[in-house]
C-alpha positions in Angstrom: -50.8 182.2 -76.2 -48.3 184.1 -73.9 -48.2 187.0 -76.3 -52.0 187.2 -76.5 -52.2 187.2 -72.7 -49.5 190.0 -72.6 -51.5 192.1 -75.0 -54.6 191.7 -72.9 -52.9 192.7 -69.7 -51.0 195.7 -71.3 -53.8 196.8 -73.6 -55.9 200.0 -73.4 -58.1 200.6 -70.5 -61.9 200.5 -71.0 -63.4 203.8 -72.2 -66.8 205.3 -72.4 -68.3 205.3 -75.8 -68.2 208.3 -78.0 -65.5 210.6 -79.3 -62.6 211.8 -77.2 -62.8 215.3 -75.7 -60.3 217.6 -74.0 -61.1 216.1 -70.6 -59.5 212.9 -71.9 -56.2 214.7 -72.3 -53.7 215.7 -69.7 -50.4 217.6 -70.0 -47.5 215.9 -68.3 -44.1 217.6 -68.5 -45.2 219.4 -71.6 -46.5 216.2 -73.3 -50.2 215.8 -74.3 -51.3 212.3 -73.4 -54.6 210.5 -73.3 -56.0 209.8 -69.9 -57.8 206.5 -69.6 -61.4 206.8 -68.3 -61.8 204.0 -65.7 -65.0 202.1 -65.3 -63.5 200.9 -62.1 -64.5 202.2 -58.7 -61.2 202.4 -56.7 -57.7 203.6 -57.2 -54.9 201.3 -55.9 -51.2 201.6 -55.4 -50.1 198.1 -54.5 -47.0 196.4 -53.1 -47.3 192.7 -54.1 -45.1 190.1 -52.4 -44.0 186.9 -54.2 -42.0 183.8 -53.1 -39.9 181.8 -55.6 -38.8 178.2 -55.2 -35.5 176.8 -56.5 -37.6 175.1 -59.2 -38.9 178.5 -60.3 -42.4 178.1 -59.0 -44.0 181.4 -58.2 -46.4 182.1 -55.3 -48.2 185.3 -54.6 -48.0 185.7 -50.8 -49.5 189.1 -49.9 -50.9 192.3 -51.3 -50.3 195.6 -49.5 -52.5 198.7 -50.1 -52.3 202.4 -49.3 -48.7 203.5 -49.4 -46.6 200.3 -49.1 -42.9 200.3 -49.3 -41.3 199.4 -52.6 -40.3 202.5 -54.6 -37.7 203.7 -52.1 -36.2 200.3 -51.7 -36.0 199.9 -55.5 -34.4 203.3 -55.8 -31.7 202.3 -53.4 -31.0 199.1 -55.2 -30.8 201.0 -58.5 -28.4 203.5 -57.0 -26.1 200.8 -55.8 -26.3 198.7 -59.0 -25.9 201.5 -61.5 -24.2 204.2 -59.4 -26.9 206.7 -60.2 -30.5 207.6 -59.0 -33.5 206.0 -60.5 -36.4 207.9 -62.0 -39.1 205.8 -60.1 -40.5 208.7 -58.2 -41.0 210.8 -61.3 -42.6 207.8 -63.1 -45.0 207.2 -60.2 -46.1 210.9 -60.3 -46.3 210.8 -64.1 -48.5 207.7 -64.0 -51.0 209.2 -61.5 -51.2 212.4 -63.6 -51.7 210.4 -66.7 -54.2 207.9 -65.3 -56.0 209.8 -62.6 -55.3 213.4 -63.6 -53.6 214.4 -60.3 -50.3 214.3 -58.5 -49.3 211.3 -56.5 -49.9 213.1 -53.2 -53.3 214.3 -54.3 -54.1 210.8 -55.5 -53.2 209.4 -52.1 -55.4 212.0 -50.4 -58.3 210.9 -52.6 -58.2 207.3 -51.5 -61.4 206.8 -49.4 -59.7 204.6 -46.8 -56.5 206.6 -46.2 -57.8 208.5 -43.2 -58.3 205.4 -41.2 -55.5 203.4 -42.7 -52.6 205.2 -40.9 -54.0 204.7 -37.3 -55.0 201.2 -38.3 -51.4 200.3 -39.2 -50.2 201.6 -35.9 -53.0 199.6 -34.2 -51.7 196.5 -36.1 -48.3 197.1 -34.6 -49.8 197.1 -31.1 -48.8 200.8 -30.7 -52.1 202.5 -30.7 -55.9 202.2 -30.4 -58.2 201.0 -33.1 -59.1 203.9 -35.4 -62.2 205.9 -34.6 -63.3 206.0 -38.2 -63.7 202.8 -40.2 -63.7 202.2 -43.9 -64.5 198.8 -45.5 -61.3 199.0 -47.5 -59.5 198.1 -44.3 -60.9 194.6 -44.8 -58.2 194.1 -47.5 -55.7 194.0 -44.6 -57.1 190.6 -43.6 -54.9 188.0 -45.3 -57.8 185.5 -45.3 -59.8 187.9 -47.4 -56.9 188.4 -49.7 -56.6 184.6 -50.1 -60.3 184.3 -50.9 -60.1 187.1 -53.4 -57.0 186.0 -55.3 -56.6 182.2 -55.0 -58.5 181.7 -58.3 -56.4 184.2 -60.3 -52.9 183.8 -59.0 -50.8 180.9 -57.6 -50.9 181.1 -53.8 -49.8 178.7 -51.0 -52.9 176.7 -49.8 -54.3 178.4 -46.7 -56.9 177.8 -44.1 -58.4 180.0 -41.4 -57.1 178.6 -38.1 -59.7 178.0 -35.4 -58.2 176.8 -32.1 -61.6 175.1 -31.4 -61.2 172.9 -34.6 -57.9 171.2 -33.9 -58.9 168.2 -36.0 -59.0 170.3 -39.1 -55.7 172.0 -38.3 -54.0 168.6 -37.5 -55.2 167.2 -40.9 -53.9 170.2 -42.7 -50.5 169.9 -41.0 -50.3 166.2 -41.6 -51.1 166.7 -45.3 -48.7 169.6 -45.9 -46.0 168.3 -43.6 -44.8 171.8 -42.9 -47.0 175.0 -42.5 -46.7 178.6 -41.5 -48.8 180.1 -38.7 -49.3 183.8 -39.3 -51.6 186.5 -38.2 -54.6 187.3 -40.4 -53.8 191.0 -39.8 -50.3 192.0 -39.1 -46.9 192.9 -40.6 -43.2 192.5 -39.9 -43.5 188.7 -39.3 -45.0 189.2 -35.8 -46.0 185.8 -34.3 -45.0 184.0 -37.5 -44.0 180.4 -36.7 -43.1 177.4 -38.8 -45.0 174.3 -37.7 -44.1 170.7 -38.5 -46.0 168.8 -35.9 -49.6 169.3 -34.7 -48.4 169.1 -31.1 -46.4 172.4 -31.6 -49.7 174.1 -32.3 -51.5 172.7 -29.3 -49.0 174.4 -26.9 -49.8 177.9 -28.2 -52.4 180.1 -26.6 -53.9 181.8 -29.6 -56.9 184.2 -30.0 -59.7 182.6 -32.1 -60.3 183.9 -35.6 -57.0 185.8 -35.8 -54.6 183.4 -37.4 -54.0 181.4 -40.6 -52.3 178.2 -41.4 -50.5 178.3 -44.7 -48.6 175.8 -46.8 -44.9 176.3 -46.3 -43.0 177.4 -49.4 -39.3 177.0 -49.5 -38.2 180.3 -51.1 -34.4 180.5 -50.6 -31.4 181.5 -52.6 -27.8 180.8 -51.5 -28.8 180.3 -47.9 -31.0 183.5 -47.7 -34.8 183.6 -47.4 -36.0 185.3 -50.6 -39.0 187.4 -51.4 -39.8 189.8 -54.2 -41.8 193.0 -53.8 -43.5 194.3 -57.0 -45.2 197.7 -57.2 -48.1 198.3 -59.5 -50.2 201.5 -60.1 -52.9 202.6 -62.5 -52.8 199.3 -64.5 -49.0 199.6 -64.9 -46.0 197.8 -63.5 -43.7 200.3 -61.6 -40.7 198.5 -60.2 -39.5 195.5 -58.1 -36.7 194.5 -55.8 -35.6 191.4 -54.0 -35.3 191.0 -50.2 -32.7 188.6 -48.7 -32.8 187.6 -45.1 -30.8 185.1 -43.0 -34.0 184.6 -40.9 -37.0 182.5 -41.7 -38.9 185.6 -42.6 -37.7 188.0 -45.3 -39.1 191.3 -44.0 -36.6 194.1 -43.7 -33.7 192.1 -45.0 -31.0 193.0 -47.5 -32.4 194.8 -50.5 -31.2 193.5 -53.9 -31.5 194.7 -57.4 -33.4 192.4 -59.8 -32.1 191.8 -63.3 -33.2 189.7 -66.3 -30.9 186.8 -66.9 -29.9 183.2 -66.5 -29.4 181.1 -64.4 -31.7 182.0 -61.6 -29.6 183.2 -58.6 -27.3 185.9 -57.3 -24.5 187.2 -59.6 -22.1 187.5 -56.6 -22.8 185.0 -53.9 -20.3 186.4 -51.4 -21.4 190.0 -51.8 -20.7 193.1 -49.8 -23.4 195.6 -48.8 -23.9 199.3 -48.5 -25.8 200.8 -45.5 -28.2 203.7 -45.8 -29.7 205.9 -43.1 -32.1 208.3 -44.7 -35.9 208.8 -44.5 -37.8 206.9 -47.1 -39.8 208.5 -49.8 -42.9 206.8 -48.5 -42.3 207.9 -44.9 -41.9 211.5 -45.9 -45.3 211.4 -47.7 -47.0 209.3 -45.1 -45.8 210.8 -41.8 -44.0 214.1 -42.7 -42.2 215.2 -39.6 -44.3 213.1 -37.3 -43.1 209.6 -37.8 -43.5 207.2 -34.8 -40.2 206.6 -33.1 -40.8 202.9 -32.9 -40.7 202.7 -36.7 -37.5 204.6 -37.2 -35.4 201.5 -38.1 -38.0 200.5 -40.7 -38.4 204.1 -42.1 -34.7 205.1 -42.2 -32.2 202.2 -42.1 -31.6 199.9 -45.1 -28.9 197.5 -46.2 -28.4 197.0 -49.9 -26.5 194.2 -51.6 -23.7 194.9 -54.1 -25.0 192.2 -56.3 -28.0 191.5 -58.5 -30.6 188.7 -58.5 -30.9 187.2 -61.9 -34.4 186.0 -62.9 -35.1 184.5 -66.3 -37.0 186.9 -68.6 -40.2 184.8 -69.1 -40.4 184.4 -65.3 -39.8 188.1 -64.7 -42.5 188.9 -67.2 -44.9 186.6 -65.3 -44.3 188.6 -62.1 -45.0 191.9 -63.9 -48.1 190.5 -65.7 -49.5 189.1 -62.4 -48.8 192.4 -60.7 -50.8 194.3 -63.3 -53.6 191.8 -63.2 -54.0 192.0 -59.4 -53.8 195.8 -59.5 -56.6 196.0 -62.1 -58.6 193.5 -60.1 -58.3 195.5 -57.0 -59.3 198.7 -58.9 -62.6 197.0 -59.7 -63.5 195.8 -56.2 -66.6 197.1 -54.5 -65.0 197.6 -51.1 -68.4 197.9 -49.3 -69.2 194.3 -50.4 -66.0 192.7 -49.0 -66.5 190.1 -46.3 -66.0 191.2 -42.7 -62.5 191.0 -41.4 -61.4 189.2 -38.3 -61.0 192.4 -36.4 -64.8 193.1 -36.8 -65.8 189.9 -35.0 
């Protein structure tokens, strides 16, 4: 059954009927390859975040669109682990040429929501106004919309939209789950994230209606670190992944760690050393050029990489890759104009 599912997820893309013609071919680094003709409407480069429990239960936690981090971080972990650069940037560009017939930069420019996404991200950080132009693809930034879209196809922590005027529903959810996470429906970097164990903790907060979620708490820790895994998918293919270790309750911008296939689940070296990097990320160079916001400098330049590797059993690793491809293909097929309105439209 697993091999059948794998073949389905990695099989050929749908094609129009009829014989192949020269438009179906593209030359990449001197090699003639077939370019799949998508029946889908959108192109997607996704950064997909997962949590993993000590019992090896997997939870998809968030999907990031546009130009999310992931490739640069993987490249650094590869550099530390193997002592040589990765080929991830070449593979990404090769994939967009093969699948979409254009360079990765041209592919990004062709995304219909990119013009409004950059100012939208800055607005999310509280560092700029809401963008003048709006594209319905921005609704994918609402984590409640993500949950509604994906909960039927991927394991996700149970989640409810939090309404401060419905404290009864929130109380019941907390009492049932014992421990929950309060997070913004639209936000990044763990802003306002709080772990709630008692309903009374929620009552004390002054929260804006329709802007928060309550989510089942998932214990994703390894050797004392909060753990998350970022997987990158593009054009129906898995690109790369890395692990993030943090001493805090949130794993954003923690210690980057290479992921290897192996047993048992855990870090090869538990008392590891790290290597510091201070260089502009590949994504930041594409996204901002020479005009990156100063408030993001730490995120865009500074990274700490563990001199160890996170072992994940091969069947479990394959599940992460398969789910990443499945979600990317699903996002490719979305009709963005039919997405439910996001909380920032209310």
